[in-house]
N, CA, C and O atoms as CSV, one atom per row, in Angstrom:
chain,resi,resn,atom,element,x,y,z
A,1,MET,N,N,24.416,-41.016,-40.288
A,1,MET,CA,C,23.113,-40.558,-40.709
A,1,MET,C,C,23.311,-39.480,-41.760
A,1,MET,O,O,24.315,-38.768,-41.765
A,2,LEU,N,N,22.352,-39.378,-42.633
A,2,LEU,CA,C,22.469,-38.510,-43.795
A,2,LEU,C,C,21.207,-37.669,-43.939
A,2,LEU,O,O,20.101,-38.183,-43.776
A,3,LEU,N,N,21.357,-36.393,-44.240
A,3,LEU,CA,C,20.232,-35.517,-44.549
A,3,LEU,C,C,20.359,-35.119,-46.003
A,3,LEU,O,O,21.376,-34.560,-46.415
A,4,ASN,N,N,19.314,-35.410,-46.792
A,4,ASN,CA,C,19.294,-35.023,-48.197
A,4,ASN,C,C,18.408,-33.794,-48.327
A,4,ASN,O,O,17.212,-33.837,-48.039
A,5,LEU,N,N,19.018,-32.694,-48.767
A,5,LEU,CA,C,18.309,-31.423,-48.879
A,5,LEU,C,C,18.695,-30.768,-50.189
A,5,LEU,O,O,19.869,-30.472,-50.413
A,6,SER,N,N,17.736,-30.542,-51.044
A,6,SER,CA,C,17.971,-29.900,-52.345
A,6,SER,C,C,19.022,-30.640,-53.164
A,6,SER,O,O,19.828,-30.023,-53.860
A,7,GLY,N,N,19.005,-31.972,-53.073
A,7,GLY,CA,C,19.950,-32.767,-53.840
A,7,GLY,C,C,21.342,-32.819,-53.253
A,7,GLY,O,O,22.234,-33.441,-53.832
A,8,LYS,N,N,21.547,-32.178,-52.116
A,8,LYS,CA,C,22.851,-32.194,-51.451
A,8,LYS,C,C,22.758,-33.066,-50.208
A,8,LYS,O,O,21.772,-33.016,-49.473
A,9,ASN,N,N,23.788,-33.858,-49.982
A,9,ASN,CA,C,23.831,-34.706,-48.803
A,9,ASN,C,C,24.643,-34.047,-47.702
A,9,ASN,O,O,25.735,-33.530,-47.937
A,10,HIS,N,N,24.093,-34.073,-46.501
A,10,HIS,CA,C,24.762,-33.548,-45.318
A,10,HIS,C,C,24.888,-34.688,-44.319
A,10,HIS,O,O,23.886,-35.289,-43.931
A,11,PHE,N,N,26.102,-34.987,-43.904
A,11,PHE,CA,C,26.328,-36.048,-42.935
A,11,PHE,C,C,26.113,-35.501,-41.535
A,11,PHE,O,O,26.599,-34.422,-41.195
A,12,LEU,N,N,25.374,-36.261,-40.720
A,12,LEU,CA,C,25.045,-35.833,-39.364
A,12,LEU,C,C,25.891,-36.599,-38.356
A,12,LEU,O,O,26.141,-37.793,-38.519
A,13,ASP,N,N,26.323,-35.908,-37.323
A,13,ASP,CA,C,27.149,-36.478,-36.258
A,13,ASP,C,C,26.258,-37.239,-35.275
A,13,ASP,O,O,25.214,-36.732,-34.865
A,14,ARG,N,N,26.660,-38.437,-34.902
A,14,ARG,CA,C,25.875,-39.267,-33.985
A,14,ARG,C,C,25.821,-38.698,-32.570
A,14,ARG,O,O,24.894,-39.000,-31.818
A,15,ASP,N,N,26.796,-37.883,-32.203
A,15,ASP,CA,C,26.886,-37.395,-30.828
A,15,ASP,C,C,26.115,-36.106,-30.568
A,15,ASP,O,O,25.970,-35.695,-29.417
A,16,ILE,N,N,25.624,-35.472,-31.611
A,16,ILE,CA,C,24.889,-34.207,-31.477
A,16,ILE,C,C,23.429,-34.487,-31.817
A,16,ILE,O,O,23.157,-35.226,-32.763
A,17,PRO,N,N,22.477,-33.915,-31.071
A,17,PRO,CA,C,21.059,-34.140,-31.381
A,17,PRO,C,C,20.729,-33.817,-32.841
A,17,PRO,O,O,21.162,-32.798,-33.379
A,18,ILE,N,N,19.957,-34.700,-33.463
A,18,ILE,CA,C,19.642,-34.598,-34.893
A,18,ILE,C,C,18.944,-33.292,-35.213
A,18,ILE,O,O,19.315,-32.598,-36.160
A,19,GLU,N,N,17.938,-32.958,-34.428
A,19,GLU,CA,C,17.148,-31.753,-34.701
A,19,GLU,C,C,18.006,-30.498,-34.666
A,19,GLU,O,O,17.805,-29.597,-35.481
A,20,ALA,N,N,18.946,-30.416,-33.753
A,20,ALA,CA,C,19.843,-29.255,-33.671
A,20,ALA,C,C,20.736,-29.168,-34.900
A,20,ALA,O,O,20.994,-28.075,-35.403
A,21,GLN,N,N,21.203,-30.299,-35.382
A,21,GLN,CA,C,22.056,-30.297,-36.578
A,21,GLN,C,C,21.281,-29.879,-37.814
A,21,GLN,O,O,21.776,-29.109,-38.637
A,22,ILE,N,N,20.053,-30.393,-37.943
A,22,ILE,CA,C,19.228,-30.038,-39.105
A,22,ILE,C,C,18.910,-28.548,-39.080
A,22,ILE,O,O,18.973,-27.884,-40.114
A,23,GLN,N,N,18.564,-28.013,-37.895
A,23,GLN,CA,C,18.272,-26.580,-37.801
A,23,GLN,C,C,19.490,-25.752,-38.164
A,23,GLN,O,O,19.360,-24.711,-38.807
A,24,SER,N,N,20.660,-26.194,-37.767
A,24,SER,CA,C,21.890,-25.485,-38.107
A,24,SER,C,C,22.118,-25.466,-39.619
A,24,SER,O,O,22.500,-24.441,-40.183
A,25,ILE,N,N,21.885,-26.594,-40.262
A,25,ILE,CA,C,22.026,-26.671,-41.726
A,25,ILE,C,C,21.008,-25.760,-42.407
A,25,ILE,O,O,21.342,-25.048,-43.354
A,26,LEU,N,N,19.763,-25.784,-41.923
A,26,LEU,CA,C,18.712,-24.959,-42.528
A,26,LEU,C,C,18.956,-23.472,-42.298
A,26,LEU,O,O,18.543,-22.651,-43.117
A,27,ASN,N,N,19.613,-23.112,-41.209
A,27,ASN,CA,C,19.954,-21.711,-40.965
A,27,ASN,C,C,20.861,-21.172,-42.066
A,27,ASN,O,O,20.779,-19.995,-42.415
A,28,SER,N,N,21.720,-22.020,-42.610
A,28,SER,CA,C,22.591,-21.575,-43.697
A,28,SER,C,C,21.802,-21.295,-44.975
A,28,SER,O,O,22.284,-20.588,-45.860
A,29,TYR,N,N,20.578,-21.854,-45.075
A,29,TYR,CA,C,19.682,-21.588,-46.206
A,29,TYR,C,C,18.670,-20.487,-45.863
A,29,TYR,O,O,17.769,-20.206,-46.653
A,30,ASN,N,N,18.817,-19.868,-44.695
A,30,ASN,CA,C,17.899,-18.816,-44.214
A,30,ASN,C,C,16.459,-19.304,-44.118
A,30,ASN,O,O,15.534,-18.596,-44.517
A,31,THR,N,N,16.267,-20.501,-43.595
A,31,THR,CA,C,14.937,-21.051,-43.396
A,31,THR,C,C,14.925,-21.821,-42.082
A,31,THR,O,O,15.965,-21.972,-41.441
A,32,SER,N,N,13.758,-22.307,-41.679
A,32,SER,CA,C,13.675,-23.023,-40.404
A,32,SER,C,C,13.101,-24.415,-40.607
A,32,SER,O,O,12.555,-24.736,-41.663
A,33,ILE,N,N,13.237,-25.217,-39.591
A,33,ILE,CA,C,12.817,-26.612,-39.629
A,33,ILE,C,C,11.302,-26.743,-39.801
A,33,ILE,O,O,10.825,-27.754,-40.316
A,34,SER,N,N,10.543,-25.731,-39.374
A,34,SER,CA,C,9.080,-25.787,-39.464
A,34,SER,C,C,8.566,-25.650,-40.897
A,34,SER,O,O,7.392,-25.919,-41.152
A,35,ASN,N,N,9.413,-25.241,-41.832
A,35,ASN,CA,C,9.000,-25.098,-43.230
A,35,ASN,C,C,9.116,-26.389,-44.034
A,35,ASN,O,O,8.833,-26.393,-45.232
A,36,PHE,N,N,9.526,-27.484,-43.396
A,36,PHE,CA,C,9.797,-28.729,-44.109
A,36,PHE,C,C,9.021,-29.896,-43.526
A,36,PHE,O,O,8.601,-29.881,-42.369
A,37,VAL,N,N,8.845,-30.908,-44.364
A,37,VAL,CA,C,8.353,-32.206,-43.939
A,37,VAL,C,C,9.510,-33.166,-44.147
A,37,VAL,O,O,10.147,-33.154,-45.201
A,38,PHE,N,N,9.785,-33.990,-43.160
A,38,PHE,CA,C,10.928,-34.895,-43.211
A,38,PHE,C,C,10.462,-36.338,-43.350
A,38,PHE,O,O,9.539,-36.774,-42.662
A,39,PHE,N,N,11.114,-37.073,-44.251
A,39,PHE,CA,C,10.798,-38.474,-44.485
A,39,PHE,C,C,12.028,-39.319,-44.209
A,39,PHE,O,O,13.154,-38.908,-44.488
A,40,GLY,N,N,11.804,-40.499,-43.663
A,40,GLY,CA,C,12.866,-41.476,-43.446
A,40,GLY,C,C,12.276,-42.866,-43.510
A,40,GLY,O,O,11.235,-43.122,-42.904
A,41,ASP,N,N,12.904,-43.753,-44.216
A,41,ASP,CA,C,12.420,-45.128,-44.384
A,41,ASP,C,C,11.003,-45.164,-44.946
A,41,ASP,O,O,10.209,-46.027,-44.570
A,42,GLY,N,N,10.682,-44.239,-45.838
A,42,GLY,CA,C,9.374,-44.221,-46.499
A,42,GLY,C,C,8.239,-43.678,-45.663
A,42,GLY,O,O,7.083,-43.762,-46.078
A,43,LYS,N,N,8.534,-43.116,-44.484
A,43,LYS,CA,C,7.487,-42.590,-43.604
A,43,LYS,C,C,7.821,-41.165,-43.176
A,43,LYS,O,O,8.982,-40.757,-43.147
A,44,VAL,N,N,6.769,-40.425,-42.845
A,44,VAL,CA,C,6.954,-39.077,-42.309
A,44,VAL,C,C,7.578,-39.187,-40.924
A,44,VAL,O,O,7.159,-40.011,-40.111
A,45,ILE,N,N,8.568,-38.366,-40.665
A,45,ILE,CA,C,9.222,-38.336,-39.356
A,45,ILE,C,C,8.530,-37.275,-38.503
A,45,ILE,O,O,8.625,-36.080,-38.783
A,46,ASP,N,N,7.836,-37.723,-37.465
A,46,ASP,CA,C,7.164,-36.800,-36.551
A,46,ASP,C,C,8.092,-36.352,-35.432
A,46,ASP,O,O,7.993,-35.227,-34.940
A,47,SER,N,N,8.991,-37.240,-35.036
A,47,SER,CA,C,9.930,-36.950,-33.957
A,47,SER,C,C,11.286,-37.536,-34.328
A,47,SER,O,O,11.371,-38.664,-34.815
A,48,PHE,N,N,12.336,-36.772,-34.097
A,48,PHE,CA,C,13.681,-37.241,-34.423
A,48,PHE,C,C,14.257,-38.135,-33.325
A,48,PHE,O,O,15.374,-38.635,-33.460
A,49,ASP,N,N,13.510,-38.340,-32.247
A,49,ASP,CA,C,13.994,-39.150,-31.131
A,49,ASP,C,C,14.178,-40.618,-31.498
A,49,ASP,O,O,15.109,-41.264,-31.017
A,50,ASN,N,N,13.300,-41.150,-32.345
A,50,ASN,CA,C,13.319,-42.580,-32.659
A,50,ASN,C,C,13.872,-42.891,-34.040
A,50,ASN,O,O,13.637,-43.979,-34.566
A,51,VAL,N,N,14.590,-41.971,-34.628
A,51,VAL,CA,C,15.146,-42.181,-35.967
A,51,VAL,C,C,16.417,-43.016,-35.859
A,51,VAL,O,O,17.314,-42.704,-35.076
A,52,SER,N,N,16.482,-44.073,-36.651
A,52,SER,CA,C,17.657,-44.939,-36.656
A,52,SER,C,C,18.862,-44.191,-37.213
A,52,SER,O,O,18.722,-43.327,-38.079
A,53,ARG,N,N,20.027,-44.524,-36.716
A,53,ARG,CA,C,21.264,-43.868,-37.146
A,53,ARG,C,C,21.628,-44.200,-38.588
A,53,ARG,O,O,22.456,-43.509,-39.182
A,54,SER,N,N,21.031,-45.241,-39.164
A,54,SER,CA,C,21.332,-45.610,-40.548
A,54,SER,C,C,20.326,-45.018,-41.537
A,54,SER,O,O,20.403,-45.285,-42.736
A,55,THR,N,N,19.404,-44.232,-41.047
A,55,THR,CA,C,18.344,-43.662,-41.883
A,55,THR,C,C,18.849,-42.479,-42.693
A,55,THR,O,O,19.608,-41.648,-42.195
A,56,THR,N,N,18.416,-42.415,-43.952
A,56,THR,CA,C,18.618,-41.219,-44.759
A,56,THR,C,C,17.366,-40.367,-44.608
A,56,THR,O,O,16.265,-40.807,-44.938
A,57,ILE,N,N,17.535,-39.162,-44.115
A,57,ILE,CA,C,16.413,-38.243,-43.908
A,57,ILE,C,C,16.311,-37.356,-45.132
A,57,ILE,O,O,17.294,-36.755,-45.565
A,58,ARG,N,N,15.114,-37.284,-45.681
A,58,ARG,CA,C,14.876,-36.424,-46.844
A,58,ARG,C,C,13.948,-35.288,-46.434
A,58,ARG,O,O,12.921,-35.513,-45.794
A,59,ALA,N,N,14.316,-34.070,-46.807
A,59,ALA,CA,C,13.538,-32.878,-46.454
A,59,ALA,C,C,12.805,-32.372,-47.677
A,59,ALA,O,O,13.395,-32.215,-48.746
A,60,PHE,N,N,11.499,-32.114,-47.516
A,60,PHE,CA,C,10.670,-31.608,-48.600
A,60,PHE,C,C,9.884,-30.399,-48.121
A,60,PHE,O,O,9.496,-30.321,-46.955
A,61,VAL,N,N,9.655,-29.464,-49.021
A,61,VAL,CA,C,8.796,-28.320,-48.737
A,61,VAL,C,C,7.394,-28.704,-49.184
A,61,VAL,O,O,7.187,-29.007,-50.359
A,62,PRO,N,N,6.424,-28.696,-48.267
A,62,PRO,CA,C,5.059,-29.043,-48.672
A,62,PRO,C,C,4.474,-27.940,-49.561
A,62,PRO,O,O,4.638,-26.752,-49.283
A,63,LEU,N,N,3.805,-28.344,-50.612
A,63,LEU,CA,C,3.196,-27.404,-51.541
A,63,LEU,C,C,1.685,-27.434,-51.385
A,63,LEU,O,O,1.094,-28.498,-51.204
A,64,LEU,N,N,1.070,-26.279,-51.454
A,64,LEU,CA,C,-0.381,-26.192,-51.382
A,64,LEU,C,C,-0.975,-26.563,-52.727
A,64,LEU,O,O,-0.349,-26.383,-53.772
A,65,GLY,N,N,-2.172,-27.075,-52.686
A,65,GLY,CA,C,-2.853,-27.387,-53.935
A,65,GLY,C,C,-3.295,-28.828,-53.954
A,65,GLY,O,O,-3.152,-29.558,-52.973
A,66,GLY,N,N,-3.820,-29.212,-55.057
A,66,GLY,CA,C,-4.325,-30.559,-55.185
A,66,GLY,C,C,-4.480,-30.924,-56.647
A,66,GLY,O,O,-3.711,-30.485,-57.502
A,67,LYS,N,N,-5.472,-31.720,-56.912
A,67,LYS,CA,C,-5.688,-32.233,-58.261
A,67,LYS,C,C,-5.962,-31.105,-59.249
A,67,LYS,O,O,-5.410,-31.116,-60.349
A,68,GLY,N,N,-6.784,-30.146,-58.896
A,68,GLY,CA,C,-6.998,-28.987,-59.739
A,68,GLY,C,C,-8.102,-29.104,-60.756
A,68,GLY,O,O,-8.574,-28.078,-61.246
A,69,GLY,N,N,-8.545,-30.305,-61.104
A,69,GLY,CA,C,-9.659,-30.466,-62.020
A,69,GLY,C,C,-9.355,-30.176,-63.466
A,69,GLY,O,O,-10.272,-29.898,-64.238
A,70,TYR,N,N,-8.090,-30.232,-63.864
A,70,TYR,CA,C,-7.719,-29.925,-65.247
A,70,TYR,C,C,-8.368,-30.911,-66.218
A,70,TYR,O,O,-8.765,-30.523,-67.317
A,71,GLY,N,N,-8.481,-32.175,-65.827
A,71,GLY,CA,C,-9.091,-33.176,-66.690
A,71,GLY,C,C,-10.549,-32.844,-66.990
A,71,GLY,O,O,-11.013,-33.055,-68.111
A,72,ALA,N,N,-11.271,-32.329,-66.004
A,72,ALA,CA,C,-12.679,-31.948,-66.206
A,72,ALA,C,C,-12.776,-30.792,-67.194
A,72,ALA,O,O,-13.720,-30.731,-67.982
A,73,LYS,N,N,-11.828,-29.889,-67.163
A,73,LYS,CA,C,-11.845,-28.752,-68.115
A,73,LYS,C,C,-11.615,-29.250,-69.540
A,73,LYS,O,O,-12.180,-28.708,-70.490
A,74,LEU,N,N,-10.792,-30.274,-69.686
A,74,LEU,CA,C,-10.538,-30.812,-71.016
A,74,LEU,C,C,-11.749,-31.495,-71.607
A,74,LEU,O,O,-11.939,-31.471,-72.823
A,75,LYS,N,N,-12.579,-32.109,-70.765
A,75,LYS,CA,C,-13.766,-32.829,-71.239
A,75,LYS,C,C,-14.836,-31.881,-71.751
A,75,LYS,O,O,-15.635,-32.265,-72.605
A,76,THR,N,N,-14.874,-30.641,-71.247
A,76,THR,CA,C,-15.947,-29.709,-71.655
A,76,THR,C,C,-15.641,-28.968,-72.910
A,76,THR,O,O,-16.450,-28.159,-73.363
C-alpha cells in the first residue's frame, strides 16, 4: 500500500494498522490526520478498515472557498 503526500510516496506495512502509520508519517510534518481528506480508488476514504492493500491513498488538505463569482465581476 502506498500513501502519496506532498508528491512523496510512503510505503505502508501490511501488518501495522493503516491509520496508525499515516498518523506517524503526519507527525513528522507536525500535523494530524484530521487536517486531511484521503482518497483511494477515486473515492473519499471514510474508514481505513475496508481499504484494499493495493490502493494508493492520496492525502489532500481541504481548502475553504468556492466559485467566488469572478466571472460576474468581469461582465459588469
